[in-house]
C-alpha positions as CSV (number, residue, x, y, z in Angstrom):
1,X,-4.8,-7.7,15.3
2,X,-5.3,-4.0,14.9
3,X,-2.8,-1.7,13.5
4,X,-1.5,0.6,16.4
5,X,-3.0,4.1,16.2
6,X,0.4,6.0,15.8
7,X,1.3,4.0,12.7
8,X,-2.4,4.4,11.3
9,X,-2.1,8.1,11.8
10,X,1.1,8.2,10.0
11,X,-0.2,6.2,6.9
12,X,-3.4,8.1,6.9
13,X,-1.5,11.6,6.7
14,X,0.9,10.2,4.0
15,X,-2.1,8.8,1.9
16,X,-4.9,11.2,1.7
17,X,-6.4,9.5,-1.4
18,X,-6.6,5.9,-2.7
19,X,-3.5,5.1,-4.4
20,X,-5.6,3.3,-7.3
21,X,-8.6,5.7,-8.0
22,X,-7.9,8.8,-6.0
23,X,-11.1,8.5,-3.9
24,X,-10.8,10.5,-0.6
25,X,-13.6,8.7,1.3
26,X,-14.2,5.0,2.5
27,X,-10.3,4.6,2.6
28,X,-9.2,1.6,4.5
29,X,-5.6,0.4,5.5
30,X,-4.2,-2.2,3.0
31,X,-1.3,-4.4,3.8
32,X,1.1,-4.7,0.8
33,X,2.4,-8.0,2.1
34,X,-0.5,-10.1,3.5
35,X,-0.5,-10.8,7.1
36,X,-2.7,-13.8,6.6
37,X,-5.1,-15.0,9.1
38,X,-4.1,-13.5,12.3
39,X,-0.7,-12.9,10.9
40,X,2.4,-11.0,12.3
41,X,2.1,-7.7,13.7
42,X,5.7,-7.1,12.5
43,X,4.0,-6.4,9.1
44,X,2.0,-3.3,10.7
45,X,4.7,-0.9,9.6
46,X,4.4,2.2,7.5
47,X,6.2,0.7,4.4
48,X,4.0,-2.3,4.3
49,X,0.6,-0.2,4.7
50,X,-1.2,2.2,2.3
51,X,-4.6,3.6,2.2
52,X,-6.9,2.5,-0.5
53,X,-10.8,2.7,-1.0
54,X,-12.8,-0.3,0.1
55,X,-13.8,-1.3,-3.5
56,X,-10.1,-1.7,-4.4
57,X,-9.0,-3.3,-1.3
58,X,-11.8,-6.0,-1.9
59,X,-11.0,-6.2,-5.6
60,X,-7.4,-7.0,-5.0
61,X,-8.4,-9.9,-3.0
62,X,-11.2,-11.2,-5.1
63,X,-10.3,-10.5,-8.7
64,X,-7.3,-12.4,-10.3
65,X,-6.8,-9.5,-12.9
66,X,-6.9,-6.6,-10.2
67,X,-4.6,-8.5,-8.2
68,X,-2.1,-9.1,-11.0
69,X,-2.1,-5.3,-11.9
70,X,-1.8,-4.5,-8.1
71,X,1.2,-6.8,-7.8
72,X,2.9,-4.8,-10.8
73,X,2.2,-1.7,-9.3
74,X,3.7,-2.7,-5.9
75,X,0.3,-2.5,-4.2
76,X,0.4,-6.3,-3.5
77,X,3.8,-7.8,-2.6
78,X,4.9,-11.6,-2.1
79,X,5.9,-12.5,1.4
80,X,9.5,-12.9,0.2
81,X,9.6,-9.2,-1.2
82,X,10.8,-6.2,0.8
83,X,8.2,-3.5,1.9
84,X,10.9,-1.2,0.5
85,X,9.8,-2.2,-3.0
86,X,8.5,1.0,-4.8
87,X,4.9,1.5,-5.0
88,X,3.0,3.3,-7.9
89,X,0.6,6.2,-7.3
90,X,-1.9,5.5,-10.1
91,X,-3.4,9.0,-9.5
92,X,-0.1,11.2,-9.5
93,X,1.4,8.8,-12.1
94,X,4.6,8.6,-10.0
95,X,6.5,5.7,-8.4
96,X,7.3,6.3,-4.6
97,X,9.4,4.4,-1.9
98,X,7.6,4.2,1.4
99,X,9.7,5.0,4.4
100,X,9.9,3.7,8.0
101,X,8.9,7.1,9.4
102,X,5.7,7.2,7.5
103,X,6.9,9.6,4.7
104,X,7.6,8.6,1.2
105,X,10.3,9.5,-1.3
106,X,9.6,10.0,-5.1
107,X,11.8,7.9,-7.4
108,X,13.7,10.0,-10.0
109,X,13.2,7.3,-12.8
110,X,9.8,6.7,-14.1
111,X,9.8,2.9,-13.3
112,X,11.8,1.0,-10.5
113,X,12.5,-1.9,-13.0
């Protein structure tokens, strides 16, 4: 199930580089809450999507240690967590809250916890 083009454009505009490494090419949309095989299109929302490089996207799914760190940064969320959970920009070294309109708001505190 493809991400609607309007939503994908919002996310691409918000995320000009990989949240993990800063790479600006080979970017792919990543679902913070995994849709699973043929999962719900209800998770195709800007708060649940972020642009990451293809390497990091694959590593989050195949490497336990990378996945653990990604959960700590809000790059991966459990199905019971809210997509409003803050996400860490490893390049800018800042926490953000992703918004429904495709924008993001910087958190004033250094960490959300």
